[in-house]
N, CA, C and O of each residue as an XYZ file, in Angstrom:
236
protein
N      -2.703     38.763    -10.300
C      -3.595     38.923     -9.197
C      -2.786     38.928     -7.821
O      -2.964     39.760     -6.931
N      -1.896     37.905     -7.779
C      -1.109     37.822     -6.530
C      -0.276     39.043     -6.358
O      -0.136     39.554     -5.247
N       0.290     39.532     -7.452
C       1.213     40.721     -7.371
C       0.420     41.913     -6.915
O       0.942     42.693     -6.118
N      -0.818     42.117     -7.365
C      -1.663     43.257     -6.890
C      -1.902     43.115     -5.395
O      -1.795     44.107     -4.675
N      -2.218     41.940     -4.901
C      -2.496     41.760     -3.428
C      -1.229     42.033     -2.624
O      -1.283     42.638     -1.553
N      -0.099     41.588     -3.143
C       1.121     41.828     -2.448
C       1.492     43.294     -2.364
O       1.924     43.790     -1.324
N       1.313     43.972     -3.480
C       1.548     45.422     -3.480
C       0.583     46.194     -2.497
O       0.962     47.159     -1.833
N      -0.658     45.698     -2.466
C      -1.645     46.303     -1.507
C      -1.172     46.127     -0.062
O      -1.249     47.045      0.753
N      -0.680     44.916      0.229
C      -0.211     44.648      1.590
C       0.986     45.497      1.923
O       1.097     46.005      3.039
N       1.911     45.666      0.947
C       3.055     46.517      1.199
C       2.688     47.923      1.461
O       3.235     48.541      2.375
N       1.695     48.516      0.625
C       1.258     49.870      0.855
C       0.547     50.015      2.202
O       0.683     51.031      2.884
N      -0.211     48.987      2.569
C      -0.908     49.072      3.855
C       0.077     49.039      5.043
O      -0.096     49.812      5.985
N       1.077     48.192      5.026
C       2.108     48.106      6.066
C       2.820     49.426      6.071
O       3.041     49.959      7.159
N       3.211     50.019      4.925
C       3.907     51.285      4.873
C       3.083     52.441      5.501
O       3.601     53.276      6.243
N       1.783     52.444      5.165
C       0.899     53.478      5.647
C       0.758     53.352      7.207
O       0.827     54.357      7.915
N       0.571     52.169      7.700
C       0.472     51.991      9.175
C       1.742     52.430      9.845
O       1.699     53.073     10.893
N       2.881     52.095      9.259
C       4.181     52.430      9.847
C       4.389     53.927      9.892
O       4.911     54.465     10.868
N       3.973     54.602      8.820
C       4.051     56.142      8.773
C       3.212     56.703      9.903
O       3.676     57.543     10.674
N       1.950     56.228     10.000
C       1.100     56.701     11.048
C       1.611     56.506     12.453
O       1.502     57.385     13.308
N       2.188     55.298     12.678
C       2.785     55.035     13.979
C       3.955     55.946     14.240
O       4.103     56.401     15.374
N       4.785     56.241     13.288
C       5.958     57.103     13.476
C       5.432     58.500     13.822
O       5.895     59.119     14.780
N       4.456     59.000     13.037
C       3.939     60.370     13.345
C       3.258     60.406     14.788
O       3.373     61.393     15.516
N       2.592     59.347     15.128
C       1.980     59.267     16.503
C       3.050     59.305     17.580
O       2.912     59.986     18.597
N       4.131     58.551     17.333
C       5.200     58.544     18.357
C       5.887     59.913     18.421
O       6.228     60.394     19.501
N       6.082     60.526     17.265
C       6.680     61.854     17.286
C       5.726     62.925     17.970
O       6.183     63.852     18.639
N       4.465     62.745     17.771
C       3.543     63.696     18.418
C       3.584     63.548     19.951
O       3.270     64.507     20.655
N       3.943     62.430     20.460
C       4.069     62.205     21.910
C       5.413     62.702     22.404
O       5.508     63.187     23.532
N       6.503     62.590     21.556
C       7.858     62.882     22.082
C       8.150     64.337     21.949
O       8.703     64.917     22.883
N       7.814     64.986     20.837
C       8.211     66.376     20.539
C       7.729     67.382     21.635
O       8.491     68.261     22.041
N       6.448     67.241     22.112
C       6.085     68.204     23.159
C       6.868     68.126     24.429
O       7.119     69.140     25.080
N       7.256     66.932     24.787
C       8.124     66.708     25.969
C       9.499     67.380     25.764
O       9.988     68.105     26.631
N      10.079     67.126     24.640
C      11.389     67.736     24.316
C      11.322     69.264     24.342
O      12.208     69.930     24.878
N      10.276     69.794     23.764
C      10.122     71.232     23.721
C       9.900     71.775     25.154
O      10.473     72.802     25.518
N       9.107     71.118     25.926
C       8.866     71.545     27.286
C      10.180     71.489     28.109
O      10.440     72.409     28.886
N      10.979     70.473     27.964
C      12.208     70.382     28.664
C      13.187     71.533     28.288
O      13.789     72.178     29.146
N      13.304     71.743     26.983
C      14.096     72.787     26.477
C      13.689     74.145     26.984
O      14.545     74.927     27.397
N      12.431     74.445     26.966
C      11.933     75.765     27.487
C      12.157     75.829     28.983
O      12.497     76.891     29.507
N      11.980     74.759     29.663
C      12.227     74.723     31.118
C      13.630     75.065     31.441
O      13.868     75.854     32.355
N      14.624     74.486     30.706
C      16.045     74.727     30.912
C      16.308     76.207     30.588
O      17.069     76.856     31.306
N      15.699     76.753     29.526
C      15.942     78.130     29.168
C      15.421     79.092     30.287
O      16.086     80.069     30.632
N      14.229     78.790     30.834
C      13.714     79.631     31.918
C      14.581     79.471     33.151
O      14.827     80.468     33.830
N      15.037     78.334     33.468
C      15.956     78.146     34.631
C      17.269     78.945     34.449
O      17.735     79.627     35.362
N      17.825     78.836     33.275
C      19.038     79.630     32.989
C      18.746     81.172     33.047
O      19.571     81.936     33.546
N      17.638     81.582     32.563
C      17.245     83.006     32.559
C      17.114     83.427     34.101
O      17.603     84.484     34.500
N      16.482     82.613     34.879
C      16.269     82.958     36.262
C      17.592     83.003     36.983
O      17.817     83.918     37.776
N      18.490     82.046     36.742
C      19.784     82.124     37.407
C      20.595     83.332     36.947
O      21.266     83.962     37.766
N      20.552     83.665     35.684
C      21.301     84.857     35.214
C      20.718     86.084     35.732
O      21.458     87.013     36.053
N      19.397     86.170     35.846
C      18.752     87.390     36.415
C      19.154     87.608     37.868
O      19.394     88.735     38.301
N      19.222     86.488     38.624
C      19.670     86.652     40.001
C      21.066     87.064     40.160
O      21.378     87.773     41.116
N      21.951     86.667     39.279
C      23.338     87.115     39.302
C      23.412     88.635     38.987
O      24.138     89.394     39.629
N      22.610     89.038     37.952
C      22.616     90.436     37.574
C      22.144     91.320     38.736
O      22.759     92.338     39.052
N      21.070     90.916     39.343
C      20.583     91.703     40.482
C      21.627     91.803     41.627
O      21.761     92.849     42.263
N      22.352     90.707     41.870
C      23.336     90.699     42.874
C      24.533     91.580     42.527
O      25.147     92.183     43.408
N      24.861     91.650     41.223
C      25.990     92.489     40.806
C      25.598     93.968     40.784
O      26.454     94.827     40.998
N      24.351     94.278     40.535
C      23.948     95.614     40.429
C      23.787     96.347     41.742
O      23.686     97.574     41.739
N      23.759     95.684     42.809
C      23.551     96.319     44.145
C      24.700     97.171     44.526
O      24.513     98.147     45.253
N      25.885     96.865     44.080
C      27.011     97.641     44.471
C      27.645     97.121     45.773
O      27.233     96.080     46.285
N      28.597     97.808     46.286
C      29.249     97.360     47.516
C      28.320     97.522     48.697
O      27.546     98.478     48.739
N      28.370     96.647     49.626
C      27.524     96.656     50.775
C      28.180     97.378     51.928
O      27.593     97.484     53.005
């Protein structure tokens, strides 16, 4: 009987831990994706500005 209760407690702790990990990842991943996309857009904007400057020709 004690073994069954101990196994139940271990499964409960493991389940709570898994849910906490998924909750933490659900908060962290959107921030990382937003930062990555922001950097990509910034690089694209900078490269587009250089291309426009190069395409004007001699002044």
